[in-house]
N, C-alpha and C positions, 0 to 999 in steps of 0.2 A: 382364205379365209377360213376359220374354225367354227364360226357361229355368227347368226344373225339374230339381233333382238329388238324388240318394238320400243324399249326405252333406254336411255341413257343411264339410268339408275341400275338396270338390269346387267347392262353391258358392263358397268363398273365392277360390279358384285362378281361378274365372271371372271374378269381381268384380276382382281384382288384374289379370287380362290386359286386361279391357276398359277398365281404368283407363288401361293402357299405350297403349291406343287412341284415347284422348281421350274416352271414355264412362263417365260416372260411373253406377256401378250399385250396388243395395242388396240387404241380405238384411234384409228387415223382421221375420222370425218367427225371428231369430237366438237369442233367449232364450225362446222357447216351450218349454214342459215337454218336448215331444216330440222335441225337437233336441238330437242329441248329435254329438260329432266323427266318430263312427263309423257315423253313420246316423240314421234316424228311427224312432219307434215306430208310426207311421201308414202309409198307403199313398199319403198325398198327396205326400210328398217336400218338399224345401226350394226355395222359390220365390225367384227373383233377378228383379228390376225394374229398369229404366233410371229414374234418378232425374228425367229429364226425357223426358216422353212423344214429345217430337219426336225423339229418337235412338233409341227402342226398335227401330224398324224396322232401322235402320244396325247396331245391335247385333245382332240375329237374324241378319242377312245375315252379319254379320262371323262369327258363332259357326258358321253354317253351313258357310261357306267354309273355316274352321278345322278343321272336323269333318265330312268329306265322307261318312265311313262313318255318323254318326248321321243326317245328312241324307238318305241313301239309305236308312235304315230298318234293321230288325233284321238284315236278311240281309247288310248290308255290300256291296250291289252299287254300285262306284263306276264301272262302265263306262259309264254314260251311259244304259242302256237302261231307266232308270226312268220313271216317270210322276208327276205333279204332281196332288195332291187339295187341294180347297179345303174347310175345315171350315165346316159350316152354322152352327155355333154361334159361333166368334170370328172366322172369317174367314181364319185363317192359312192360308198354302199348304204344304203339306209334300212331300217328294219320297219316294216308295217304290220299291223295287225290282220289276222286272218280276215276279219270282216272286210279289208279292204280290197281283197280280190275282185278283179274285173272292173275296178274304178279307175279314175285318172287322179292322181297325187300330185304334189310339187316336190322337187329336191329339196332337201332343209339346207343344203350348201349353196347351190346357185340359182334355185327357183324353177328350174326348168321343168316342162311337164313329164310326169312318168307313167307310163300306161302299166297297170298292175295285170300280172297274169290273172287268166280266169280260173275257176276251180277245176278245170280239166288239165291246166298246165303244170 
């Protein structure tokens, strides 16, 4: 999985944009009963996958570069003062704003809980 969205519309926009970048992406659960154009009925969201696993890393990187506020975390810190945390579950590296130190966040890839290092680490 390269991204999870809360609406089908957002997922379709991302798939279209990735296609323009030369990366074929798919929304495998498009016809699931819980998926609607205005959102989903569960907390999982709508998953987007690269059709070719070899391009998944490139797709993630392009999405992070295209959306620096999301890559920086919920605080929207784009100043570069953030820090990287690697998920123990899936291995994804996410960037979080400096203000997230000492908190618990969620991995943007698999949703696992991530303990942020404290200010002394």
